[in-house]
VEXNU-674576 format. One record per residue (C-alpha): x, y, z; residue in one letter. Coordinates in nm, 2 decimals, decimal comma, m for minus. Example, Ala and Ser with C-alpha at 12.3 -4.5 7.8 and 13.67 -1.06 7.14 Angstrom:
x:y:z:rest
1,23:m0,45:0,78:A .
1,37:m0,11:0,71:S .
// end
This chain:
x:y:z:rest
0,00:0,00:0,00:M .
0,29:0,23:0,08:D .
0,46:0,16:m0,25:N .
0,14:0,24:m0,44:V .
0,10:0,57:m0,26:T .
0,46:0,67:m0,33:I .
0,43:0,58:m0,69:G .
0,11:0,78:m0,73:D .
0,28:1,07:m0,57:T .
0,58:1,05:m0,80:L .
0,34:1,03:m1,10:S .
0,15:1,33:m0,99:S .
0,48:1,53:m0,96:L .
0,59:1,44:m1,31:T .
0,25:1,50:m1,47:D .
0,10:1,79:m1,27:P .
m0,26:1,90:m1,34:Q .
m0,30:2,26:m1,46:P .
m0,44:2,50:m1,20:L .
m0,78:2,66:m1,28:P .
m0,76:3,00:m1,45:R .
m0,81:3,30:m1,22:L .
m1,10:3,52:m1,34:L .
m1,07:3,89:m1,31:V .
m1,38:4,11:m1,32:D .
m1,42:4,29:m1,64:E .
m1,39:4,67:m1,65:P .
m1,72:4,84:m1,59:T .
m1,64:5,21:m1,65:V .
m1,42:5,41:m1,89:S .
m1,27:5,75:m1,88:M .
m1,09:5,96:m2,14:M .
m0,74:6,08:m2,05:F .
m0,64:6,39:m2,25:Y .
m0,31:6,58:m2,28:V .
m0,35:6,90:m2,09:N .
m0,41:7,18:m2,35:D .
m0,54:7,45:m2,12:G .
m0,39:7,80:m2,09:P .
m0,20:7,69:m1,77:F .
m0,05:7,38:m1,92:A .
0,32:7,31:m1,84:G .
0,34:7,54:m1,54:Q .
0,34:7,28:m1,27:E .
0,41:6,93:m1,41:G .
0,71:6,77:m1,57:K .
0,53:6,49:m1,77:Y .
0,31:6,67:m2,03:L .
0,32:6,49:m2,37:T .
0,10:6,21:m2,51:S .
0,41:5,99:m2,51:R .
0,46:6,04:m2,14:H .
0,09:5,98:m2,07:L .
0,07:5,66:m2,28:L .
0,39:5,51:m2,13:E .
0,26:5,56:m1,78:R .
m0,08:5,42:m1,86:L .
0,07:5,11:m2,03:E .
0,30:5,06:m1,73:K .
m0,01:5,07:m1,50:E .
m0,19:4,81:m1,71:S .
0,10:4,57:m1,68:L .
0,08:4,56:m1,30:R .
m0,29:4,62:m1,26:N .
m0,48:4,36:m1,46:V .
m0,82:4,54:m1,41:A .
m0,69:4,84:m1,61:I .
m0,72:4,83:m1,99:K .
m0,59:5,10:m2,23:I .
m0,75:5,17:m2,57:K .
m0,57:5,39:m2,83:K .
m0,79:5,62:m3,03:L .
m0,76:5,79:m3,38:K .
m0,65:6,11:m3,21:R .
m0,30:6,11:m3,07:T .
m0,37:6,33:m2,77:D .
m0,63:6,12:m2,59:A .
m0,66:5,76:m2,46:F .
m0,96:5,56:m2,33:E .
m0,89:5,40:m1,99:V .
m1,12:5,12:m1,87:C .
m1,13:5,01:m1,50:G .
m1,34:4,87:m1,22:R .
m1,53:5,17:m1,09:G .
m1,46:5,54:m1,06:E .
m1,27:5,49:m0,73:L .
m1,00:5,28:m0,90:Q .
m0,97:5,55:m1,17:M .
m0,95:5,82:m0,90:A .
m0,67:5,64:m0,73:V .
m0,48:5,61:m1,06:L .
m0,53:5,98:m1,13:I .
m0,42:6,09:m0,79:E .
m0,11:5,87:m0,81:T .
m0,01:6,01:m1,15:M .
m0,05:6,37:m1,04:R .
0,17:6,31:m0,74:R .
0,43:6,17:m0,98:E .
0,44:6,49:m1,18:G .
0,19:6,43:m1,46:F .
m0,04:6,69:m1,61:E .
m0,36:6,57:m1,78:M .
m0,73:6,62:m1,83:M .
m0,99:6,35:m1,76:V .
m1,36:6,32:m1,85:S .
m1,66:6,20:m1,66:K .
m1,67:5,82:m1,61:P .
m1,90:5,63:m1,85:Q .
m2,02:5,27:m1,80:V .
m1,91:5,01:m2,06:I .
m2,22:4,85:m2,22:T .
m2,27:4,54:m2,43:K .
m2,51:4,45:m2,71:K .
m2,71:4,13:m2,66:Q .
m3,00:4,03:m2,89:D .
m3,02:4,39:m3,01:S .
m3,06:4,51:m2,65:K .
m2,82:4,74:m2,47:T .
m2,69:4,57:m2,15:M .
m2,52:4,75:m1,87:E .
m2,32:4,62:m1,57:P .
m2,50:4,57:m1,24:V .
m2,32:4,57:m0,91:E .
m2,40:4,39:m0,58:R .
m2,36:4,67:m0,32:L .
m2,28:4,58:0,04:F .
m2,35:4,84:0,31:L .
m2,29:4,85:0,68:D .
m2,44:5,17:0,83:I .
m2,58:5,31:1,15:P .
m2,95:5,23:1,17:E .
m3,06:5,59:1,19:E .
m2,95:5,64:0,83:F .
m3,13:5,34:0,67:V .
m3,42:5,55:0,54:G .
m3,20:5,82:0,39:K .
m2,96:5,58:0,21:I .
m3,25:5,36:0,09:T .
m3,42:5,66:m0,07:E .
m3,10:5,78:m0,24:K .
m3,03:5,43:m0,38:L .
m3,39:5,39:m0,51:S .
m3,35:5,71:m0,71:I .
m3,04:5,56:m0,86:R .
m3,23:5,24:m0,96:K .
m3,11:5,04:m0,67:G .
m3,31:4,74:m0,55:R .
m3,28:4,61:m0,19:M .
m3,20:4,24:m0,17:E .
m3,16:4,20:0,21:S .
m3,15:4,39:0,54:L .
m3,01:4,26:0,86:V .
m3,03:4,45:1,19:N .
m2,75:4,33:1,41:K .
m2,91:4,47:1,72:G .
m2,60:4,68:1,79:S .
m2,71:5,00:1,63:G .
m2,58:4,90:1,29:R .
m2,76:4,75:0,99:V .
m2,62:4,54:0,70:S .
m2,79:4,58:0,36:M .
m2,74:4,44:0,01:E .
m2,86:4,61:m0,31:F .
m2,85:4,54:m0,68:L .
m2,78:4,86:m0,86:I .
m2,65:4,95:m1,21:P .
m2,29:5,07:m1,21:S .
m2,41:5,41:m1,34:R .
m2,60:5,46:m1,01:G .
m2,27:5,43:m0,81:L .
m2,10:5,71:m1,00:I .
m2,08:6,00:m0,76:G .
m2,25:5,81:m0,48:F .
m1,95:5,73:m0,26:R .
m1,88:6,09:m0,14:S .
m2,26:6,14:m0,09:Q .
m2,28:5,82:0,11:F .
m2,00:5,93:0,34:L .
m2,17:6,26:0,39:T .
m2,51:6,12:0,46:D .
m2,38:5,86:0,71:T .
m2,15:6,12:0,87:K .
m1,85:5,91:0,80:G .
m1,99:5,61:0,98:G .
m2,09:5,40:0,68:G .
m1,89:5,12:0,50:V .
m1,96:5,02:0,14:M .
m1,82:4,77:m0,10:N .
m1,94:4,65:m0,44:S .
m1,88:4,35:m0,68:L .
m1,98:4,30:m1,04:L .
m2,29:4,09:m1,04:E .
m2,40:4,06:m1,40:D .
m2,52:4,25:m1,70:Y .
m2,89:4,36:m1,73:A .
m3,10:4,56:m1,98:P .
m3,05:4,94:m1,97:W .
m3,23:5,08:m1,66:F .
m3,32:5,41:m1,81:G .
m3,22:5,76:m1,70:A .
m3,05:5,80:m1,37:I .
m3,04:6,16:m1,23:P .
m2,69:6,30:m1,17:Q .
m2,60:6,66:m1,10:R .
m2,91:6,88:m1,12:N .
m2,73:7,22:m1,10:T .
m2,55:7,43:m1,35:G .
m2,20:7,59:m1,31:V .
m2,05:7,94:m1,30:L .
m1,80:7,97:m1,59:V .
m1,54:8,24:m1,61:A .
m1,58:8,45:m1,93:D .
m1,23:8,60:m1,92:R .
m0,88:8,54:m1,79:A .
m0,75:8,71:m1,47:G .
m0,74:8,69:m1,10:R .
m1,05:8,63:m0,89:V .
m1,15:8,94:m0,68:T .
m1,33:8,98:m0,35:S .
m1,59:9,21:m0,51:Y .
m1,68:8,97:m0,79:A .
m1,69:8,67:m0,54:S .
m1,92:8,86:m0,31:F .
m2,15:8,93:m0,60:A .
m2,18:8,56:m0,68:M .
m2,31:8,46:m0,34:E .
m2,67:8,47:m0,45:D .
m2,60:8,28:m0,76:R .
m2,43:7,97:m0,62:G .
m2,13:7,84:m0,43:E .
m1,78:7,94:m0,52:M .
m1,52:7,67:m0,61:L .
m1,21:7,90:m0,63:V .
m1,06:8,13:m0,37:D .
m1,00:8,50:m0,41:V .
m0,67:8,57:m0,58:G .
m0,68:8,25:m0,79:T .
m0,58:8,28:m1,15:N .
m0,85:8,17:m1,39:V .
m0,90:8,14:m1,76:Y .
m1,20:8,18:m1,99:A .
m1,40:7,85:m1,98:G .
m1,28:7,75:m1,64:M .
m1,55:7,66:m1,39:I .
m1,54:7,88:m1,08:V .
m1,86:7,79:m0,90:G .
m2,17:7,57:m0,88:E .
m2,48:7,76:m0,97:R .
m2,81:7,72:m0,77:N .
m3,01:7,68:m1,09:R .
m3,00:7,42:m1,37:I .
m2,85:7,63:m1,65:Q .
m2,48:7,73:m1,68:D .
m2,39:8,10:m1,67:I .
m2,09:8,29:m1,78:N .
m1,96:8,54:m1,52:V .
m1,70:8,81:m1,48:N .
m1,52:8,68:m1,18:I .
m1,23:8,92:m1,20:I .
m1,44:9,24:m1,19:K .
m1,31:9,51:m0,95:E .
m1,51:9,79:m0,78:K .
m1,37:10,13:m0,85:K .
m1,41:10,33:m0,53:I .
m1,33:10,69:m0,46:N .
m1,33:10,89:m0,14:E .
m1,67:11,04:m0,21:H .
m1,87:10,71:m0,24:E .
m1,86:10,63:0,13:G .
m1,87:10,26:0,06:L .
m1,73:10,03:0,33:D .
m1,51:9,80:0,12:V .
m1,43:9,57:0,41:R .
m1,76:9,40:0,36:R .
m1,63:9,23:0,04:Y .
m1,39:9,04:0,25:H .
m1,66:8,86:0,45:Y .
m1,83:8,59:0,25:F .
m1,86:8,21:0,25:T .
m1,53:8,03:0,19:A .
m1,49:7,85:m0,14:A .
m1,55:7,47:m0,16:A .
m1,25:7,27:m0,28:H .
m1,26:6,94:m0,46:F .
m1,00:6,67:m0,46:I .
m0,96:6,46:m0,77:S .
m1,22:6,19:m0,69:D .
m1,48:6,45:m0,59:Q .
m1,41:6,65:m0,91:A .
m1,46:6,35:m1,15:I .
m1,79:6,27:m0,97:E .
m1,91:6,64:m1,00:F .
m1,85:6,72:m1,36:I .
m2,11:6,69:m1,64:A .
m2,07:6,53:m1,98:E .
m1,94:6,85:m2,14:D .
m1,68:6,92:m1,87:E .
m1,33:6,80:m1,78:L .
m1,11:6,79:m1,48:V .
m0,76:6,94:m1,53:E .
m0,52:6,76:m1,29:V .
m0,17:6,89:m1,22:T .
0,07:6,82:m0,93:P .
m0,05:7,13:m0,74:Q .
m0,40:7,20:m0,87:S .
m0,74:7,04:m0,96:V .
m0,93:7,26:m1,19:R .
m1,27:7,22:m1,35:L .
m1,33:7,34:m1,70:R .
m1,56:7,32:m2,00:K .
m1,45:7,09:m2,29:M .
m1,50:7,39:m2,52:E .
m1,34:7,70:m2,36:L .
m1,49:7,94:m2,61:D .
m1,83:8,06:m2,49:A .
m1,96:8,14:m2,84:T .
m1,88:7,79:m2,97:K .
m2,05:7,64:m2,66:R .
m2,36:7,84:m2,73:Q .
m2,37:7,74:m3,09:M .
m2,33:7,37:m3,01:K .
m2,61:7,40:m2,75:A .
m2,84:7,55:m3,02:H .
m2,75:7,27:m3,26:R .
m2,82:7,00:m3,00:D .
m3,16:7,15:m2,92:N .
// end
């Protein structure tokens, strides 16, 4: 019996069985990476060209099997596919800290065609949150086409939930989730399957304030914008035409003169100090910025700055395109 066992062992060593192939989840979102062509290009970074950008992305795809790079007809842009906007945000943040300058678009889900139907990726979302936030989170996910699969109250003040939700519904949800749960929530998601297109999912429902000329942001102009929305740049920041300087409190975008100065003489009797007391500007980090932008906007990422801008910087051309689309 011992001889047979030893023989079988030696045979298995000389003729090993192949191990099962490891399966990696397919990419579910894609983003466009562009060479930075803005007016401030080249002021902060040291890797600026399409060659630098392509080499870095290809290097990332070799060590990160979930990242795929697609070359396009144009030489100044590349399509990068990955597993969720968080993975893409980590890649963008890593590259900017290495000295890269680039522009990135809003994440888009990768769809498939099956029997003439458009299929989109669906995620299984796992949540662990304080029980007082269950109603708020459930409402937010239902708006994003999420469907609850299970709910377990642990009796310790926390609740575990599972949802099935299209990947589109998770774009921009992570930061909102952390805000709604006051930092006490934990979320994770896995690719479940592909399902027929779920229809429209509401994203940002506000417009933006767009600078109509280049210059330095002034206190007077910022103070005048308080009733129009929330500022995203500080006083003294250099801006260019087409750069997004604030979030408007209405749906439509508006072009604003954010560098306007108040000419004051000694006879006006105006207390200029009041222009120095207004709400501080909100600042986005790279992952919040890519969640915030709309389809016609880009995030300009440099080692020292994260700027939001319109794809088309010229206001007249933007207006003409809007008329054609309508």
